[in-house]
N, C-alpha and C positions, 0 to 999 in steps of 0.2 A: 493495386496490390492488396490482397486480402490480409486481414489482421494476423492470421496464422502464419502467413509467409513473412510478415513483418517481424513477428516474434522470433521465428527461426533465423531470419537474417540478422537480427539484433544479437541473438545468442552466438551465431557464427562470428560476427564482428568482434564481440567481446572476447571470444576465444583467441582471435588473431592478435588483439592488442594487449591481452593480459600477459605481462612479462614479469614485472617486478613482484607482483603478489600472486604468483602461480602456486605457491605452496598452499595447501588446504588450510594450514594454520594462519597464514597471512590473510587469506581470503575470508576466513571465518571472523577474524578480528576486524577486518575492514567492513564486513557486512554488519557486524554489531555496531561499529562506529557510525556507519551510515544511518542505522536505525536511530541512534542517539541524535544525530544531526537533523534528521527529519523532525523528531520530537522537539528539539531545541528551536528550530526555525518556526515551528507553529507557536510555541510558547512565547517567543520574542514578538510575534505579532500582537500578543496581548500585553506583555510587560514593557516592551520598548516602543512599539508603534502605536498600539491602541486601536487599530482599525477593526479588530474584533474583540469581543470579551466572552468570557466563559462563565455562565451562571448555572452551575450544576446542582441538581437535587434529585431526589428519588423520582423515578419515572412513574407517572400517573396514567393509568389506563383502566377502563372498566374490566373487572375480572371475568365477566361472562362472555366477552367478545372472543371470537376465534383469533388464532395467531395471525391469520391473514389480515384481519381488520386492525390488529394492534398497532401496526406501523403508522396508522393515522394519528395515534395518540402519543407516540414516542417523540421525544425532543432531542435534538442534537446538542443542546446546551450552548450553542454558538449564537452570539448576537452580533449583528453587523455583517460587513462583507470585507473580504481581503482587498487591500489596496494593491495596485499594480506592482510596486516594488516587492511587497511581501509575497504576492502570488508568484513572481519570478524566482525569488529565493527558494520558496518551498518546492516549486517545480524542479529547480536545479537539484535540490537535495533528494527528492523522490527519484529523479533520473539517476543520480549517483547510486542510490539504493538498488534500483533495478539493475544497474550495471553489475553490482556484486552478487545479486540474486542470480543473474544469468551466468556469472562466473562460477558460482557454487554448483549450479546445475551442470555446467560443462565439465568441471573438474570431477564431479561424481557420476558423470555419464548419464545425466537425465536430460530429456528433451523438455524444455520449459513449455512449449506449446502443448505437448501431451499432458503435462500436469494441469495446465489451464483447462484443457478439454475434459479431463477427469473430474475436476472440481465443478465445471459447468454441468456435467452430466449428473453429479450428485445433487446439485442445487435443483436441477430440473426434475429429478426423481423425488427428492425428499421435500423440496420446497421450504416452507416455513418451519418444518419440523427439524431441519438440519441443525439449527443452532439452538433449539429449545432446551 
């Protein structure tokens, strides 16, 4: 199965099982809640488990390098690696978030795969200049 087919099938499945939160208002608030839960699960890996730590500071990169080369100098600020229990929790929360993203797309009559394809096309066209 191709990834595009998988995304389409996922969106169709979400549409079939979305009953309780079919109102756009309910779906929007569940989507917002899922965002917070993803963030919270990542934060708990630092504050409760400690398998990773975050050491953030100003990004340091040579000012004369091209945008393409800058990625070599950018830091994620993450130190360590997720342990398996934390990885499972975060994956579950991201999955829940994807569920509500697909639900929003369905309720608003968007095809999630088409949106992904459009974004991929923009990235391919604009490359590193997309987010500069």
